[in-house]
C-alpha positions in Angstrom: 33.9 12.7 -10.2 34.1 14.4 -13.9 32.5 17.1 -14.3 30.0 15.5 -16.9 28.7 12.7 -14.6 27.3 15.8 -11.9 26.1 17.6 -14.7 23.8 14.9 -15.8 22.9 14.2 -12.0 22.2 17.6 -11.6 20.0 17.6 -15.3 18.0 14.5 -13.2 17.2 16.5 -10.7 16.1 19.7 -12.6 13.7 17.7 -14.6 12.6 16.1 -11.2 11.8 19.7 -10.2 10.4 20.8 -12.9 8.1 17.6 -13.1 6.8 18.3 -9.0 6.6 22.0 -10.3 4.1 21.2 -12.7 2.4 18.7 -10.7 2.0 20.5 -7.6 1.1 23.5 -9.6 -1.8 21.5 -11.4 -2.9 19.6 -8.2 -3.6 22.8 -6.7 -6.1 24.2 -9.6 -8.3 21.1 -8.9 -8.1 20.3 -5.2 -11.4 21.7 -3.7 -9.5 21.6 0.0 -8.5 25.0 0.4 -5.7 24.5 3.0 -4.3 21.2 0.7 -4.6 24.1 -2.5 -2.8 26.9 -1.1 0.0 24.0 0.4 0.5 22.7 -3.0 0.5 26.2 -4.7 3.5 27.1 -2.6 5.5 24.1 -2.3 5.2 24.4 -6.0 6.7 27.7 -5.6 9.6 25.8 -4.1 10.1 23.4 -6.1 10.8 26.0 -8.8 13.0 28.1 -7.0 15.2 24.6 -6.4 15.0 24.3 -10.3 16.4 27.9 -10.5 19.5 26.6 -8.0 20.1 23.3 -10.1 20.1 25.6 -13.5 22.6 27.5 -12.0 24.8 24.7 -10.6 24.4 22.9 -14.4 25.2 26.1 -16.2 28.2 27.2 -13.9 29.7 23.8 -14.7 29.0 24.2 -18.8 25.9 22.4 -18.8 22.4 23.5 -19.9 19.3 22.4 -18.3 16.8 20.2 -19.7 13.4 20.5 -20.6 12.2 17.1 -21.5 10.6 15.3 -18.7 8.5 11.7 -18.2 4.6 11.7 -18.7 3.2 13.3 -15.4 1.2 11.2 -12.7 -0.7 13.6 -10.8 -2.3 11.1 -8.0 -5.8 10.8 -9.6 -8.8 13.1 -9.2 -9.0 12.6 -5.6 -7.3 14.7 -2.6 -5.5 11.4 -0.7 -3.9 10.3 -4.0 -3.0 13.2 -5.1 -1.5 14.1 -1.3 -0.1 10.3 -1.7 1.4 10.8 -5.0 3.0 14.4 -3.6 4.7 12.3 -0.6 6.2 10.1 -2.8 7.3 12.5 -4.9 9.5 14.4 -1.6 10.3 11.2 -1.0 11.9 9.8 -4.0 13.6 13.5 -4.1 15.0 13.0 -0.7 16.3 9.6 -1.7 17.8 10.7 -4.7 19.7 13.6 -3.3 20.4 12.1 0.0 22.9 9.8 -2.3 23.9 12.3 -4.5 25.4 13.6 -1.4 27.3 10.8 -1.1 28.8 10.2 -4.0 29.7 13.9 -5.3 32.9 15.7 -4.2 31.8 19.5 -5.2 31.5 21.4 -2.0 28.7 23.6 -3.7 26.4 21.2 -5.2 26.6 19.7 -2.0 25.9 22.3 0.0 22.6 23.2 -2.1 21.6 19.2 -2.2 21.3 19.6 1.3 19.7 22.7 1.6 17.3 21.7 -1.0 17.0 17.8 1.2 15.7 20.0 4.4 13.3 21.6 2.0 12.3 18.4 0.7 11.5 16.8 4.4 9.6 20.0 5.0 7.5 19.3 2.2 6.9 16.0 2.8 6.1 16.8 6.6 3.2 19.1 5.6 2.0 16.9 3.0 1.5 14.5 5.5 -0.1 16.6 7.9 -2.8 17.2 5.4 -3.1 13.2 5.1 -3.5 13.1 8.6 -6.6 15.4 8.3 -8.1 13.0 6.2 -8.3 9.4 8.0 
């Protein structure tokens, strides 16, 4: 795989992590349930750390991280909608990273992506635990 293609994928990942950071941070501000709010806040910090790792990989390969993002979907103003959206974000990330691990032949990138996958799986599990308490 060409370096430019890897940079493009990593920039897509970077933008998704940026969006997740903003969504989880905002939701943590407006969620009244303390446990869900603190969890969203803590995971937003993890997503920001993922941005740092991805930016490092991008820059090392001669690229620049992009900050352009889509319109954000926060998952409504109710806790259940917010948690459902956050679970969806984590699931999409896991699927995207799993695909990239299969097609990227750069060992450093693959190692970082595998680590992020593990964290995203934990995030999804924690958001699902909040959802179970709501049902």
